[in-house]
NUFI-972159 format. One record per residue (C-alpha): residue number from 1; residue in three letters; x, y, z. Coordinates in nm, 2 decimals. Each point is the difference from the previous one (the first is absolute). Layout:
NUFI-972159
@num:NUM residu:ALA xx:X yy:Y zz:Z
...
***
This chain:
NUFI-972159
@num:1 residu:MET xx:16.48 yy:18.00 zz:0.14
@num:2 residu:HIS xx:-0.11 yy:-0.32 zz:-0.19
@num:3 residu:TYR xx:-0.33 yy:-0.03 zz:-0.19
@num:4 residu:ARG xx:-0.20 yy:-0.27 zz:0.14
@num:5 residu:LEU xx:-0.23 yy:-0.19 zz:-0.24
@num:6 residu:SER xx:-0.19 yy:-0.13 zz:0.28
@num:7 residu:SER xx:-0.11 yy:0.36 zz:0.09
@num:8 residu:VAL xx:-0.23 yy:0.00 zz:-0.30
@num:9 residu:GLN xx:-0.05 yy:-0.38 zz:-0.06
@num:10 residu:ALA xx:-0.10 yy:-0.19 zz:0.32
@num:11 residu:CYS xx:0.10 yy:-0.34 zz:-0.09
@num:12 residu:SER xx:0.24 yy:-0.27 zz:0.08
@num:13 residu:LEU xx:0.17 yy:0.04 zz:-0.35
@num:14 residu:ALA xx:0.05 yy:0.36 zz:0.05
@num:15 residu:ARG xx:0.15 yy:-0.04 zz:0.35
@num:16 residu:ALA xx:0.23 yy:-0.28 zz:-0.13
@num:17 residu:LEU xx:0.11 yy:0.24 zz:-0.29
@num:18 residu:ASP xx:0.07 yy:0.26 zz:0.26
@num:19 residu:VAL xx:0.27 yy:-0.23 zz:0.13
@num:20 residu:ILE xx:0.12 yy:-0.22 zz:-0.30
@num:21 residu:GLY xx:-0.12 yy:0.20 zz:-0.29
@num:22 residu:ASP xx:0.29 yy:0.24 zz:-0.07
@num:23 residu:ARG xx:0.30 yy:-0.06 zz:-0.24
@num:24 residu:TRP xx:0.24 yy:-0.15 zz:0.25
@num:25 residu:THR xx:-0.18 yy:-0.18 zz:0.26
@num:26 residu:LEU xx:-0.07 yy:-0.34 zz:-0.18
@num:27 residu:LEU xx:0.38 yy:-0.01 zz:-0.11
@num:28 residu:ILE xx:0.12 yy:0.06 zz:0.35
@num:29 residu:VAL xx:-0.24 yy:-0.31 zz:0.11
@num:30 residu:ARG xx:0.12 yy:-0.18 zz:-0.29
@num:31 residu:ASP xx:0.37 yy:0.05 zz:0.09
@num:32 residu:ALA xx:-0.10 yy:-0.09 zz:0.37
@num:33 residu:LEU xx:-0.16 yy:-0.32 zz:-0.10
@num:34 residu:GLN xx:0.31 yy:-0.08 zz:-0.20
@num:35 residu:GLY xx:0.23 yy:0.04 zz:0.30
@num:36 residu:THR xx:0.11 yy:0.37 zz:0.01
@num:37 residu:THR xx:0.01 yy:0.11 zz:0.35
@num:38 residu:ARG xx:0.21 yy:0.30 zz:0.03
@num:39 residu:PHE xx:-0.04 yy:0.35 zz:-0.11
@num:40 residu:ASP xx:0.30 yy:0.01 zz:-0.23
@num:41 residu:GLY xx:-0.12 yy:-0.32 zz:-0.15
@num:42 residu:PHE xx:-0.34 yy:0.17 zz:-0.11
@num:43 residu:LEU xx:0.20 yy:0.31 zz:-0.13
@num:44 residu:ARG xx:0.23 yy:-0.20 zz:-0.22
@num:45 residu:SER xx:-0.28 yy:-0.23 zz:-0.12
@num:46 residu:LEU xx:-0.24 yy:0.27 zz:-0.07
@num:47 residu:GLY xx:0.18 yy:0.31 zz:-0.08
@num:48 residu:ILE xx:-0.24 yy:0.20 zz:0.21
@num:49 residu:SER xx:0.09 yy:0.32 zz:0.19
@num:50 residu:ARG xx:0.09 yy:-0.01 zz:0.37
@num:51 residu:ASN xx:-0.30 yy:0.20 zz:0.09
@num:52 residu:ILE xx:-0.26 yy:-0.18 zz:-0.18
@num:53 residu:LEU xx:0.12 yy:-0.34 zz:0.12
@num:54 residu:THR xx:0.00 yy:0.14 zz:0.35
@num:55 residu:ASP xx:-0.35 yy:0.11 zz:-0.02
@num:56 residu:ARG xx:-0.12 yy:-0.33 zz:-0.18
@num:57 residu:LEU xx:0.17 yy:-0.21 zz:0.27
@num:58 residu:ASN xx:-0.15 yy:0.21 zz:0.27
@num:59 residu:THR xx:-0.35 yy:-0.03 zz:-0.16
@num:60 residu:LEU xx:0.04 yy:-0.38 zz:-0.03
@num:61 residu:ILE xx:0.10 yy:-0.04 zz:0.37
@num:62 residu:GLY xx:-0.29 yy:0.22 zz:0.09
@num:63 residu:VAL xx:-0.24 yy:-0.21 zz:-0.14
@num:64 residu:GLY xx:0.16 yy:-0.33 zz:0.12
@num:65 residu:VAL xx:0.14 yy:-0.13 zz:-0.33
@num:66 residu:LEU xx:0.36 yy:0.04 zz:0.11
@num:67 residu:ASP xx:0.17 yy:-0.03 zz:0.34
@num:68 residu:ARG xx:0.31 yy:0.22 zz:0.07
@num:69 residu:VAL xx:0.27 yy:-0.23 zz:0.19
@num:70 residu:PRO xx:0.32 yy:0.15 zz:0.11
@num:71 residu:TYR xx:0.32 yy:-0.21 zz:-0.11
@num:72 residu:GLN xx:0.28 yy:0.26 zz:0.11
@num:73 residu:ASP xx:0.04 yy:0.23 zz:0.30
@num:74 residu:ARG xx:0.26 yy:0.26 zz:-0.13
@num:75 residu:PRO xx:-0.11 yy:0.15 zz:-0.19
@num:76 residu:THR xx:-0.36 yy:-0.12 zz:0.04
@num:77 residu:ARG xx:-0.10 yy:-0.20 zz:-0.31
@num:78 residu:HIS xx:-0.32 yy:-0.19 zz:-0.08
@num:79 residu:GLU xx:-0.13 yy:-0.28 zz:-0.22
@num:80 residu:TYR xx:-0.34 yy:0.00 zz:-0.13
@num:81 residu:HIS xx:-0.19 yy:-0.36 zz:0.02
@num:82 residu:LEU xx:-0.35 yy:-0.08 zz:-0.15
@num:83 residu:THR xx:-0.26 yy:-0.07 zz:0.26
@num:84 residu:ASP xx:-0.29 yy:-0.26 zz:-0.05
@num:85 residu:ARG xx:-0.19 yy:0.29 zz:-0.16
@num:86 residu:GLY xx:0.28 yy:0.09 zz:-0.23
@num:87 residu:ARG xx:0.05 yy:-0.37 zz:-0.12
@num:88 residu:GLU xx:-0.39 yy:0.02 zz:-0.08
@num:89 residu:LEU xx:0.10 yy:0.22 zz:-0.28
@num:90 residu:VAL xx:0.16 yy:-0.29 zz:-0.20
@num:91 residu:PRO xx:-0.31 yy:-0.07 zz:-0.22
@num:92 residu:VAL xx:-0.01 yy:0.39 zz:-0.08
@num:93 residu:VAL xx:0.36 yy:0.03 zz:-0.10
@num:94 residu:LEU xx:-0.04 yy:-0.32 zz:-0.21
@num:95 residu:ALA xx:-0.32 yy:0.12 zz:-0.17
@num:96 residu:VAL xx:0.14 yy:0.32 zz:-0.08
@num:97 residu:THR xx:0.31 yy:-0.15 zz:-0.13
@num:98 residu:GLN xx:-0.19 yy:-0.26 zz:-0.21
@num:99 residu:TRP xx:-0.23 yy:0.25 zz:-0.14
@num:100 residu:GLY xx:0.32 yy:0.21 zz:-0.10
@num:101 residu:ASP xx:0.16 yy:-0.29 zz:-0.16
@num:102 residu:ARG xx:-0.32 yy:-0.08 zz:-0.22
@num:103 residu:HIS xx:-0.10 yy:0.36 zz:-0.09
@num:104 residu:LEU xx:0.32 yy:0.22 zz:0.02
@num:105 residu:ALA xx:0.30 yy:-0.21 zz:-0.08
@num:106 residu:ALA xx:-0.05 yy:0.04 zz:-0.38
@num:107 residu:ARG xx:0.27 yy:-0.20 zz:-0.17
@num:108 residu:GLN xx:0.28 yy:0.02 zz:0.24
@num:109 residu:GLN xx:0.02 yy:-0.27 zz:0.28
@num:110 residu:PRO xx:-0.14 yy:0.13 zz:0.32
@num:111 residu:GLU xx:0.25 yy:0.06 zz:0.28
@num:112 residu:GLN xx:-0.03 yy:-0.30 zz:0.23
@num:113 residu:ARG xx:0.01 yy:0.17 zz:0.33
@num:114 residu:VAL xx:-0.27 yy:-0.22 zz:0.16
@num:115 residu:GLY xx:0.07 yy:-0.36 zz:0.02
@num:116 residu:ARG xx:-0.22 yy:-0.25 zz:-0.14
@num:117 residu:ARG xx:-0.04 yy:-0.37 zz:0.11
@num:118 residu:PRO xx:-0.29 yy:-0.24 zz:-0.09
@num:119 residu:GLY xx:-0.27 yy:-0.03 zz:0.27
@num:120 residu:PRO xx:-0.38 yy:0.02 zz:0.05
@num:121 residu:ASP xx:-0.03 yy:0.36 zz:0.09
@num:122 residu:ALA xx:0.20 yy:0.33 zz:-0.01
@num:123 residu:ARG xx:0.15 yy:-0.03 zz:0.34
@num:124 residu:SER xx:0.17 yy:-0.33 zz:-0.08
@num:125 residu:ARG xx:0.16 yy:0.16 zz:-0.31
@num:126 residu:TRP xx:0.21 yy:0.24 zz:0.18
@num:127 residu:ARG xx:0.39 yy:-0.04 zz:0.03
@num:128 residu:PRO xx:0.18 yy:0.25 zz:0.17
@num:129 residu:ARG xx:0.34 yy:0.12 zz:-0.12
@num:130 residu:ALA xx:0.32 yy:-0.14 zz:0.16
@num:131 residu:THR xx:0.13 yy:0.32 zz:0.12
@num:132 residu:SER xx:-0.09 yy:0.17 zz:0.32
@num:133 residu:SER xx:0.16 yy:0.35 zz:-0.02
***
C-alpha cells in the first residue's frame, strides 16, 4: 500500500507529489522527454529494478502522463509516449535540474542529461536526446 500525502494534505501540491514526488518518476519523465520509449531503454538508463519501473510506468499511464502503445505482437511489447500532460512537466524537470546544478553539483561539473538551448522560457530550452530506445 502506498502512502498518499494528499490523504493528509488536501492541496494540489500534495496531489502532484503523490504522482511525481518519488525517487524515480521525474527521472523516467526526463528520459521520456529525451526520447526513451521502451521498457529496456528505461532499465538501461536508470538502473532501476523491473518491478519498480513497472509500477512507476503504470502510475504515469494511470494519471495520463504516458500512453502505452504496442509496437510488437509476439510477444506483445509496448512503447511509452508522453502525452500533452506529460510534456507539461518540462518546466518542472528543468527547474529541479537547474536547482540541483546550482546547489548540489559542488565542484564537479553537473551531468548534462537535460539539454539546454537559448530561448525566452523553459520550454524552448528543451532539447531531446537523439536516441529513441
